[in-house]
Structures are given as C-alpha cells and as structure tokens.
N, C-alpha and C positions, 0 to 999 in steps of 0.2 A: 636628673630632670624627668619627672614622671607625669606632670600635668600642668596645664596652664594656670590653674588656681594656686598650686603650691609655689609657683614662681612669681605670683602677682603680675603675671603677664596679661591676664584677661582673656576673654574669648574673641574680641574684635579689636583691631588696632589700625593705625593709619601710617602710611609712608609719607615722609616729607623730604624732598630732595634739595640739594644745595645749589640751586640756580636762582636764588633770590638774595637780596641784601640781608645783612644780619638782623636788622630790626623787623623785617617782614617775616623771616624765619621764626624769630622769637614770638612775634605776634600770632602766627599761625599755630605754633605749639601751645601757647597759652589758651587759645580758643578751644582746644580739645582737652585741655587739662580738666580733670574731673569727670570727663565723659569716657575716656579710655585710660588704661594704665601705662600703655607703651606706644611710642612712635618709633618708626624704623627709618634709617637713613641709608641711602644707597651710594655705591661707588660707580662713577662713570666718567668718561673723558669729557662729557658735557657739563659736569657739575664740579663745584669746589670740593675740597677735601671733606670726606664724611666725618673725619675726626674733629675738624673745626665745627661742623654743624652739630655734632654730638655734644661737644663741650658747651656750645651756646644753649642747647636745650637743657642739659644737666644743670648748668649754673643758674638758669632763669626759671625753671619749673621743677616740680617734683615727679615728673614723668620718668619712666624707664626709657632707655634707648637701646634699640636693637640695630646692629649693623647688618643690613640686608640688601645686597650681599657684597662682602669683600672678595677680591680676586686672589686666588692662591698664589699667583705669580708675584704678588707684592707682599709675601708673608713676613719677611724680616722687617720690612718697613711698618707693616701693620702691628707687629709685635712691639716695636719701639713706641709707636703712637699709643697703643693700648696701655702700655706700662705707665704712661703719663696720666691715665684715667683711673688708677688703682684706688683713689680716694672715693670712687663711685661704685665700689664693689656692692653687689646686690641690686644694682640698677642697670646693669649692662649685659646684653646678650650679643654674641658675635656669630654672624653667619658667614661661612666660607664656601665658595664654589670654585670649580676649575677655571671659570672665566672664558672669554672668547678665545677659542683655539687652544685652551689649556688642557692638561691631562688630569684625569681623575686621580692618578697616583700623586700628583702635586697637591691636590686638595686634601688627600688623605694625610700626607706628610705634614701639611700646614695645620690641619685640625689637631693632630697628635702633638705637634710642637706647642700650639697655643694652650692646649689642655694641660700640658706639662708645666708651662711657664706662668700661666695666668689663673686667677681664681674665677674668671667669668665662664658661664656656660657657653659652649661652642657648638653651634649647629651646622649641619651640612646643607648646602643648597643643591637641589637636583631636579632635573627634568626627565631624563631618560632612565631606562631600566638599570643600566650599569652603574650610573652615578648614584642613584637612589639606593640600590642594593649595597654597594660598597661603602658609601659614606655613612649610611644609617647604622652600620656595624660599629663605628668608632665615635660618631658624634653624640652629643647630648640630646639631640633632637634633629628634626628635619624641616627645612623650609622648602616645601614642594612648589615648584614653579608652575602651578596649575590652579585655576579657579573654576573650571567646569566640574560639577559634581561627578560626572562620569570619569573624568581624568583623575580627579583626586582620589576617588574610590580605587581606581587602578593603581595609582602611585602608593597610596597607604597600604595596599595589599602587598607591595614589594618591600616596603620599609620595615626594618627590624626595630625601629625606634618606638619608644612608648609615647613620644610627643611628636606630632606631625601638624604642621601649619600649612594652610593654603595661602599662596602669595602671588598676586598678579594684578594686572590693570583693572581699575574699578572706576565707575562713574554712574551717577544717577542722571538719567536723561529725561528731557532734552537738556543740552548744555552746549555752551560755546566751545567746549574742549573736546567735542566729539572727534574732530580730526586727529587730535593727539591720542585719543583712545584707540583709534584704528591703527595708527602708527605703532603704538605700544603693543597691540595685539600681533601685528606682523613681526615685530622684533622678537616677541616671546615665541611665536610659532617657529622661527628659524633657529632656536637654541639647541635643538636635538634632532638630527636627521633620523637617528635610530627610533626615537619616539614616533616621529611622523610615519616611518615605514611600518611600525607595529600597528598604528592606528588607521593606516590606509589613506594618509593625507598627502603622500608624496606628489601626486599629480597636481594638486593645488600649489604645493610648495615650488614645484618646477616652474609654474607660471609666475609666482610672486618673487622668486629669487632674482628675476631680471630687473626688478625695481631697485633704484638707487635710494634705499631707505635712509641712509645717513644724510643724504642731501635734503630729503624731505623733512627730516627732523631738524636740521639746521635752519631751514626756511621757516618752520613753525616757531623755532626759538626767536626768530626775528619778527614774529608776529604776522607772517604772511598767510594769506588765505590760499589753500591748495586746490580749491575747487576746479580750476581750469588747467592744472598741471597734469600732463599726460600720465606720468607714473601714478599719481594719486587716483586718477580716473580708473586705471587698471585695478588698483587696490579696492576701489569702491565696488567693482564687480563681485568681490568676495566679501562684502561687508557683513552680511548675515552670518556667513560661515565663521568669519574671524571673531565677531562679537559674541556669538553663541558659545564658541569653543575655547576662546582665549581671553575672555574678559568676564568680569562680574559687573554687568551693566543692564540698564533698562529703567523703567519707571520704578518708583519707590517700592511698590508692592512686589514687583518682579525681583528686585535686588534683595528684598527681605526674604522672600520665599527661597531664593537660591542660596543665600547666606545660611539660612536655617538648615537647608538640606546639606550644605557643606559641613556644618557643625555636627551633623550626625555621623560623619565619616572621618572627621579630623578634630583636633583640639582647639584650633585657633585660625582666624581668618585675618589676613592683612589686606586692607584696602589700598592697593598700590596706585602709583602715578597713572592717570592725572587726577584722582579723586580730590586731593588736597588743593588743587589749583582753582577749583570753583570758588567764586567769591563767597558763596553761602555754604561752603562745605561743612562748617561746624553745625549749622542748622540742619542740613540734610543728614549729617551723622546722627544728631539727636533724634531725628524722625526715624531713621533706620533702626537705631537701638530700641526705640519705643515699639516699633513694629516687631522686632525680634523677640521682645519679652512676651509677646502674644503667641509666639510660635515655638519657643524652647523653654 
C-alpha cells in the first residue's frame, strides 16, 4: 500500500455511520458516488454492525468501503465477518485500532492476523505516539485520528507507513449539527492521554473529563437540543479550542484551505461524522472538492 492513487482510494472520502435505516444509508452512499471513490463505516456501540452497512454500500454502489475503525478486541468476529465479503476484494480496506481501553499489542496481533488470513489492505488506527509508531511498522497504512494540520504533521512524522490518512470530525458551518461536531471533538480529544500530555492539553482535558459525554451523545441521538444542559455549557467554554484542534470545520473556504494543507502532509483525508448527516452534504462535498482543485 504505497499511495492513495494506486489503491483507487482517492484523496478525499466520507464517513457514513450505521445509525440510519437501510434505505437512508444507501441513498446517502449513492449521493456521493462519482464524487469520491471510498466511504468509511465505523464501529460503535451507538451504531448497527459496520459489516451490515458495508454490504449495503457494496451491493448498491460501485464505491470502495473502508472499515474505520474496527476494534481489535473483536478481531475473531471481524475476521469471520470479513471472510463473508471476499467477493468484494479490491474494494475493501480494513482499519484496526486498540479501541476503548484496549492495548496496542492487541491491535498489533489483530492486524497481523487479518493480513495473514485476508486479501484486504489492513490499516492501523492511531492517535498517540506509541500506537502510531508500533502499528505503522506492521500495517499497510495508517488512519491517523487527527485532522489538525499541526497534529497530522506530528503524527505523520512518527509513522513508518508510506500511506497516512487524516481521519476526524468534519462539518461545513453553519450547520444544525454543530452540537454533534463539538461532542465528536471532545470524544476524539479523550482518545489518548499520552498525546494530550505531549501537546500540553492536559489542563483542558482535566476540565472536560468531568463531563458525561456518553449521556450528551445519547440525548443528541434522540434529537434533543443541548443548549441548556450544564455539561454542554461547560463544553461550550472550550468550543474554539476543540473545533480548531480536533475537527475539520468552518466555512467552505476555511475547510478547503485546511484540507489542502492536510493533503500536503498526508495522502488522504476522511471527512468524519457528522459531515454526512447534513441534509445537503453531497452538495457541500461537491463545492469542497471544487475548491480543492484550485488549491492542489
């Protein structure tokens, strides 16, 4: 795995998560077909099976599907599910990370197992120095859990891989999904204490870790407005910090500038949740890609 172009993975792609009905997922995938080569589906306790979502997209479009990211703790289950998708060889990329509370050693073992048993490229997912360093030595590429150009430059400098992708929360603002964007930023921020220590962000994290983030996410999934919720108000105190460092967001020109900057230091950018939730996300994607052509 040497470059995005050789994989037909493209330079920019979109993440689509499994918390919609099948027909909506298919419709969203079809709306980006022809604009991007690849969509990514994530694994989470909040979503349906990523393997189900992947099959829907593979069967109903010509898009590639990346699994970004599967948790190493479920490696045997992932192996069995991926074996059922062997007919789609050449269209599937698998991302593996340690997961919540998991060990880098487990991710290493899982990546090695999947590479041995399957024909799909297997990428590592990493945020902190240790995971990026170790996983990049055995994986076919890296999904860096960063979208700040500063952070991606730092992470790519650690990675031994020839292929590095920036993957994180994205949204063109203004949007009705700005609350979801802020929650996603806080979630990403808490994924590596080692990274936060190295960057000097621990004091902010010490404030934000008091927030019941899972409760806020569950409330948003029910369509609730969080404006008057105490925990969310605390989060809002750090809005600029979180959006600047842990999301790819802003108006169209800002996102285009930032994406172009990212593509100077990595091979691929994944527009993560909540980008695809916007009703006009395909139009905004088209506008973003048009602006990128002027910059790269």
